[in-house]
C-alpha positions in Angstrom: 110.4 78.9 61.5 111.9 82.3 62.3 111.5 84.1 65.6 109.4 86.7 63.8 107.0 84.3 62.1 106.7 82.1 65.2 105.8 85.0 67.4 103.1 86.3 64.9 101.7 82.8 64.6 101.4 82.5 68.4 99.7 85.9 68.7 97.3 85.2 65.9 96.0 81.8 67.2 92.2 81.5 67.1 90.6 79.7 70.1 89.7 76.1 69.8 86.1 75.2 70.9 86.1 76.3 74.6 89.7 77.5 74.3 91.4 80.8 74.7 93.2 83.0 72.1 96.9 84.0 72.7 95.9 86.8 75.0 93.8 84.5 77.1 90.2 85.3 75.9 87.6 82.8 74.6 87.0 84.6 71.4 88.7 85.4 68.1 91.5 88.1 67.9 89.2 90.4 65.9 86.7 90.4 68.7 89.4 91.2 71.3 90.1 94.9 71.8 93.6 95.8 72.8 94.8 99.3 73.9 98.5 99.6 73.3 100.4 102.2 75.3 102.5 103.8 72.5 105.4 105.9 73.8 106.8 106.6 70.4 109.7 104.2 70.9 110.5 101.0 69.1 109.2 98.6 71.8 105.6 99.8 72.1 105.5 100.4 68.3 106.4 96.7 67.6 103.8 95.6 70.2 101.1 97.5 68.3 102.4 96.1 65.0 102.5 92.5 66.1 99.0 92.6 67.6 97.5 94.4 64.6 99.0 91.9 62.1 97.7 89.1 64.3 94.2 90.4 63.8 93.4 92.0 67.2 91.3 95.1 67.4 94.1 97.5 68.3 93.9 101.1 69.5 97.0 103.1 70.1 97.1 105.6 73.0 100.0 108.0 73.7 100.3 110.0 76.9 101.7 113.5 76.7 103.4 113.6 80.1 105.5 116.8 79.7 106.6 119.1 76.9 109.2 121.6 77.9 111.9 123.0 75.7 114.8 120.8 74.9 112.9 117.6 75.9 111.0 117.7 72.7 113.9 116.6 70.5 116.4 115.3 73.1 117.7 111.8 72.4 116.6 109.4 75.0 113.5 111.3 76.0 110.0 109.9 75.7 106.3 111.0 75.9 107.1 114.5 74.5 106.8 116.3 71.1 108.8 114.2 68.7 107.8 110.9 70.4 104.1 111.8 70.0 104.7 112.5 66.3 106.5 109.1 65.9 103.7 107.3 67.6 101.2 108.9 65.3 103.3 107.9 62.2 103.5 104.3 63.4 99.7 104.2 63.9 99.1 105.6 60.4 101.5 103.0 59.0 99.6 100.2 60.8 96.1 101.7 60.0 95.0 101.7 63.7 93.2 104.5 65.6 95.5 106.6 67.7 94.7 109.0 70.5 96.9 111.4 72.4 95.9 112.2 76.0 97.1 115.2 77.9 98.4 113.8 81.2 100.8 116.6 82.0 99.1 117.8 85.2 98.7 114.2 86.5 102.3 113.4 85.7 103.5 116.5 87.5 101.4 115.7 90.6 102.1 112.0 90.8 105.7 111.7 89.5 107.7 115.0 89.1 106.7 116.6 92.4 107.2 113.5 94.5 110.5 113.0 92.7 111.8 116.4 93.9 110.3 115.9 97.4 112.1 112.6 97.7 115.5 114.2 97.2 114.7 116.9 99.8 114.0 114.0 102.2 117.4 112.5 101.5 116.1 109.7 99.4 117.1 108.3 96.0 113.8 108.0 94.1 113.0 105.8 91.1 110.6 107.8 89.0 109.9 105.0 86.4 108.3 103.0 89.2 106.0 105.9 90.1 105.1 106.5 86.4 104.1 102.8 86.0 102.3 102.7 89.4 100.4 105.9 89.2 100.1 106.8 85.5 100.4 103.9 83.1 98.8 101.2 85.3 96.3 103.5 87.0 95.0 106.4 84.9 95.8 104.8 81.5 94.3 101.5 82.9 91.0 103.3 83.5 91.2 105.0 80.1 91.6 101.6 78.4 88.5 100.3 80.2 86.6 103.4 79.0 87.6 102.5 75.5 86.1 99.0 75.9 89.4 97.2 76.0 89.9 93.6 77.0 93.6 94.2 77.3 96.1 96.9 78.0 99.4 96.0 76.3 102.8 97.7 76.8 106.3 97.3 75.4 107.9 96.5 78.8 110.4 93.6 78.9 108.6 91.3 81.4 106.4 88.3 81.1 103.0 87.5 82.5 101.1 84.2 82.4 98.6 82.2 84.3 99.5 81.4 87.9 97.5 78.2 87.7 95.0 79.5 90.3 92.8 81.7 88.2 95.0 84.7 88.1 98.1 85.9 86.4 101.7 86.2 87.6 104.7 88.2 86.6 108.1 86.8 85.6 111.4 88.3 84.7 112.0 88.8 81.0 113.9 86.3 78.9 116.5 89.0 77.9 118.2 89.6 81.3 119.9 92.8 80.0 116.4 94.2 79.2 114.4 92.9 82.1 112.2 95.6 83.6 110.6 93.7 86.5 112.3 96.0 89.0 110.2 98.9 87.7 106.9 96.9 87.7 106.8 95.3 91.2 103.9 97.6 92.2 101.6 96.1 89.6 98.6 94.7 91.4 96.8 91.3 90.9 93.8 93.2 89.6 95.9 95.0 87.0 97.7 91.8 85.9 94.4 90.3 84.8 94.2 93.0 82.1 97.8 93.7 81.3 99.8 91.9 78.6 103.5 92.2 77.8 104.2 90.6 74.3 108.0 91.3 74.4 108.8 89.4 77.5 110.1 86.4 75.7 112.0 88.3 73.0 115.6 89.7 72.8 115.9 93.3 71.8 117.6 92.4 68.6 114.4 90.5 67.5 112.3 93.6 68.3 114.5 95.8 66.1 114.1 93.1 63.3 110.3 93.3 63.7 110.4 97.1 63.4 112.4 96.9 60.2 110.1 94.2 58.8 107.1 96.3 59.5 108.8 99.4 58.0 108.4 101.5 61.1 110.1 104.9 61.3 111.3 104.1 64.8 113.3 100.9 63.9 116.6 102.5 64.8 115.4 105.0 67.3 117.6 105.1 70.5 116.1 103.7 73.7 114.6 106.1 76.2 116.4 107.0 79.4 115.2 106.5 83.0 114.6 110.2 84.0 112.8 111.1 80.8 111.4 114.4 82.1 114.7 116.0 82.9 115.6 117.9 79.6 119.2 118.8 80.5 120.0 115.4 82.0 120.8 117.2 85.3 118.1 116.3 87.8 119.6 118.8 90.3 118.4 121.7 88.1 114.8 120.4 88.3 114.9 119.7 92.0 116.4 123.1 92.8 113.7 124.8 90.9 110.8 122.9 92.5 112.3 122.5 96.0 114.7 125.4 96.7 115.3 124.1 100.2 117.1 121.1 98.8 119.9 123.6 97.9 120.5 124.7 101.5 124.1 124.2 102.5 125.2 121.9 105.4 128.1 119.9 106.7 129.9 116.9 105.3 130.7 114.7 108.3 132.8 111.5 108.6 131.2 108.5 110.3 133.7 109.0 113.1 132.2 112.5 113.8 134.8 114.7 112.1 133.5 117.6 110.1 135.3 117.4 106.7 133.7 120.2 104.8 130.5 121.9 103.5 128.0 120.9 100.7 125.7 122.9 98.6 122.5 120.9 99.1 121.6 117.3 100.1 120.0 116.8 96.7 123.4 116.6 95.1 124.3 113.4 97.0 123.2 109.8 96.9 124.2 106.9 99.0 127.2 105.1 97.5 128.4 108.2 95.7 132.2 108.5 95.5 133.0 111.3 93.0 132.0 114.9 93.4 131.9 115.0 97.2 133.3 118.5 97.3 136.1 117.7 99.8 139.2 119.8 99.2 141.4 117.8 101.6 142.3 114.6 99.8 143.6 113.2 103.2 140.2 113.4 104.8 139.7 109.7 104.4 143.1 108.8 105.8 144.3 107.7 102.3 141.0 105.6 101.8 138.4 106.6 99.3 135.3 108.1 100.8 131.7 107.3 99.9 128.3 108.8 100.9 127.1 106.5 103.7 123.9 108.2 104.6 122.0 111.5 104.3 120.4 113.2 107.3 118.0 115.8 105.7 116.7 117.3 108.8 120.2 118.3 109.9 121.2 119.0 106.3 124.1 116.6 106.9 125.9 114.3 104.4 127.7 111.5 106.2 130.7 109.9 104.4 133.0 107.0 105.2 135.0 104.1 103.9 133.5 101.5 101.6 133.1 99.1 104.5 130.5 101.5 106.0 128.2 101.0 102.9 127.4 97.4 103.5 123.7 96.9 104.3 122.3 93.7 105.7 118.7 94.7 106.6 116.2 96.9 104.8 112.8 98.0 106.2 110.1 98.6 103.6 107.0 100.7 103.1 104.2 100.6 100.5 104.7 96.9 100.0 102.9 95.1 97.1 102.6 91.3 97.2 101.7 89.3 94.1 103.1 86.0 95.1 101.0 83.0 96.2 98.9 83.4 99.3 99.1 86.5 101.4 102.0 88.4 102.8 100.6 88.0 106.3 101.0 84.3 106.0 104.8 84.2 105.8 106.5 81.9 108.3 107.8 83.5 111.4 111.4 82.4 110.6 111.1 84.3 107.3 110.6 83.3 103.7 113.6 82.5 101.4 113.5 84.9 98.5 115.9 86.7 96.1 116.0 90.4 96.6 117.0 93.1 94.0 118.0 96.4 95.4 118.8 98.3 92.2 117.7 97.8 88.7 121.3 97.2 87.5 122.0 94.5 90.0 121.2 90.8 90.1 118.8 89.4 92.8 120.6 88.1 95.8 119.6 85.6 98.5 117.6 87.0 101.4 114.9 86.3 104.0 111.6 88.2 103.9 109.7 88.9 107.1 106.3 90.3 107.7 105.1 90.8 111.3 104.0 93.5 113.8 107.3 95.3 113.2 106.5 95.7 109.5 108.0 94.2 106.4 111.8 93.8 106.2 114.4 91.9 104.2 117.5 90.4 105.7 120.2 90.0 103.1 122.5 86.9 103.2 125.4 89.2 102.4 126.1 92.9 102.7 125.0 95.0 99.7 126.7 98.4 99.0 124.9 101.7 98.1 121.4 100.8 99.3 119.4 104.0 99.9 116.0 104.9 101.2 113.6 105.7 98.4 114.9 102.9 96.2 112.9 99.7 95.6 113.5 96.3 97.0 111.9 93.7 94.7 111.4 90.0 95.7 111.8 87.0 93.4 111.0 83.3 93.9 114.5 82.3 92.8 117.7 83.5 91.3 116.8 82.1 87.9 116.8 84.4 84.9 113.0 84.1 84.4 112.0 83.8 88.0 108.5 84.8 89.3 108.2 88.3 90.7 106.7 88.1 94.2 106.3 91.8 94.8 108.4 94.5 96.5 108.4 97.7 98.4 110.2 101.0 98.8 113.1 101.2 101.2 112.2 103.1 104.4 115.4 102.6 106.2 118.5 100.3 106.3 120.7 98.7 108.9 124.4 98.3 108.2 126.6 95.2 108.5 129.0 97.1 110.8 128.3 99.6 113.6 128.0 102.8 111.5 124.4 103.8 112.4 121.2 103.2 110.5 120.2 105.0 107.3 116.7 106.4 107.6 115.5 109.3 105.5 
C-alpha cells in the first residue's frame, strides 16, 4: 500500500461500535465537521483535500492578514492577494465551502505592532509564534466554533494524539527538517482538544505527491517564509516606519568598555550577528571576529565581543505555557531534565527546567551561542526526533557562561 492510499484509508475510517473515527470522534466522518485553515499554500490545501476525500464535512477558511503592494505576488508570502485566490481555486476543485475573513486589523494589532515594538526593546521576535498564538489558534479557533466545527485542522508539521489521560499532547513531526513544534509551543491544552495536524507523520515529498494526485494548482508552489508580512524582505523598513525611535543612533561598545563606533538604530542588530556591524576599524576586535553580544535599548547601545562572549548557560522566561503531564508548579526543586530548543533551526539540547518563586528558568548543560531576549525556549521530553512537546516560554533575559554581563532587553 502506498503512503497516499494508507493515509487516506486512515483518515476515512468509520468508528466501530463505541469507537472513534480517525479524528477522535464517535461518529462517521460525514457527521464530523472540520474547518481547515487554508493559507493558499500546498500544505493546508492537501489537508483540505485529504479530509474531503475521506468523507469529512470540510469547510475552508482563509484569513486575509495583510494586503499591501508587493506582498500580493511576492514569492514566499502568504495570506495576501494571490494566496487567497489560490485557496479559493483549491476549494472549488474540492467542492467545499470556502470563506475569506478580513483579519487585517487584528493581525496588525496582535502581530505586526508587537513585532516592531520588540525590536525597539532590543529583542529578536518570532512573529510566527505570535500569529499562531493570537490569530490562528485564538480568533480563528472561535470562528471555527461559530461554524459548528468539531475540529480545526491546519497544515503544520507537528503531531497530536491522546496523552492517555483524557487529553491530547503535542509531538515533534516525523520529518525533522519540517518540524514546526518550535512555533506552536504556546498551544493550550484546551486548544489541543479541537486541533488536528494531519501532516505530522508525513514527509514534505509525500505532501507534494498528494497535491499532484489531487490536481491542485498549488502542487509546486514555493513554501512561505517566516516574516510573511514584510513585502521587501527587509524588516528594518517596516520597523523604521512603525517605530521611528528604533532608528535613533547610538554607540557600538566592546564588552571591555571601549567605544568602537556608532550605529544607525538598535533594530538593525540581533544577538549573534557578525556581519554588517558598521565598524570601520577592522582591528577593533584585536584580530578576532566580533559578534553582537547584547543590546541595551534604553542606552541605545550595541555591545559586541568575541564569540566566547556569546555562550549562554541560563535563560529566564516569561509567558510560559505548560502542556506536559501534571502542573509546572509541581517540578522538583532540583529541576526537571528536559531538552530545550532555543531557535527553530537548532536541535533540542539537554537542560534543567526550574519553576519556583524566582520564576521559570532553564539551565543549559552546555553553552549556546546567539540566544536573545524575545526568542522562544521550547521544552521537549527527550532528544528523540518525535519527542513530546512539554511547553515553552519567551526569553526574558539570559546569563552567560563567562563574566560578560547579563542580556536583558
